[in-house]
C-alpha positions, 0 to 999 in steps of 0.5 A: 307903789313904784310903778310907772306912768307915761304921759305922751305928748303932754301939750294940754296944760292939764297933763303937766299939772296932773303929773305932780298929783301922780308923783304925790301918789307914788308913781314914777312919771315919764313925759315924752313928746311923741306917741312913738314911745309906745312902740319903742322896743326897749319899753317894758310893760312889766312895771307900767301902771298906765298911759296918759295920751295927749291927743293932738294930731292925725287921728288915723295915725294915732289909732294905729299906734294904739292898735300896735301897742295893744299887740305888744306882749303885756300891754293888754293890762296897761290902761290907756287914758286919752285926753283931748279936745273936741276932735277927740271927744267926737271920735271917742268911739273909735278910740275906745274900740282901738284899745283906749280905756277912758277918753277925757276932755282937755279942760278937766281940772287936774285933780278931777283927771287924776281922780278919774284915772286913779282906779285904772292906774290901780288896776294897772298896778295890780295887773302887773303885780299879778303878772309878775307873781305868775312869771315867778310861779312859772319859773319856780315850776321849772326849777328842781326844789332840791338843786335849783337846776332845771327840772325834768319839765324844763329839760323836756322843753329845752330838749324839744327846742334844741332838737328842732334848732339843730335840725334847722341849722344843720348842727350837732346836738349831744345829750349826756345822762349821768348818775352817781355810782352806788348812791343807794349806799349813801341813803342806806348808810346815812339816810335820805337827808344826807343823800339829798345833800349829796345830790345838791353837791353833785349838781353843783359840780355838774353845773361848774362843768358845763359850758355857759350856754349848755343845760344841766337838769336834774331828772329825778333821784340822782340822775341828771341830764346835760344838753350840749348845743353844737357839740359833736360826739368827740366834743361831748366825750371831752366834756363828759371826761372833764366832768368825770375828772371834776367829780373824781377830784371833788370831796363831798361832805356826807354826815360831816365827813369827807367822801369821794364819789364817782359817776357814770356818763352816757353820751349820744349825739344827733348829727346833721342829716340823721333822722333821730327824734328827741326821745331817741337822743335821750334814750340812747344816752340812757342806754349808754349809761346802763351799759357803763353801769354794767361794765365797770362804772366810773366811766363814759360810754357812747351810744351807739358803739363803734364797729371794729373791722371784724364787725364786732361792737366795741365801746368808747371808754374814758376813765 
């Protein structure tokens, strides 16, 4: 089973004796001298099957500890069993309303206590197992099946969060949209299976090029997005240039043979004090990408284009 049971304030002898029964059932038992362990920020509920509390103190303070514990993330599915004397039994209603699941007398035999507690602890183990499975499913739903990178759904969440953060702290945020040049040829000449392999390899190259705290996601097909927090236009262009060089220097395996590829990068930035939505940031990077495709490929373009003294537009280009 492997889940943990906390025994807090084991002043009643039955609690120490019950610990041996719980260990035989496969639980990892942690004994602690104070109920304050329940409020420790380092305590994780994710592998916690249940809590046994030895009631022996100020009832109001104990009720508050239980209430605060129940407010913690993941604590809703952790059973709490209270063992105490007459004081606890007389106030059982208050303890139950504050979040305790079962109140038992301190003179109960340890075997009987464990027998009464066992269904609750099994529930706690099942709840945590289901919670963990749900967490894994949520993570999988945010990952691209082909590359293992964040997918469009995760990218949209990261984009919204980063745009809001950039505005709040007054920092730059840049976005790069990139796709593989002439990728259709690979699918047409070698088939979609080889095309998928190239997409995986290309995703690995971009993942190597990014900073540790950047986000690179696959949007679909051979199109990828790259978010760069605290990166101004020059820094974003430098990052795109680094990635472009890495793509050009890499050898991709296609149908068992080495193949050289190129890519086009579109870059845009959100600057402090500039009203630009998340959609605008990505849309501008997308416009820069298609501009690059129309004017040469294997290139980097920044949107909006700069102005020369005559007022005509010129591009930002790195080859």
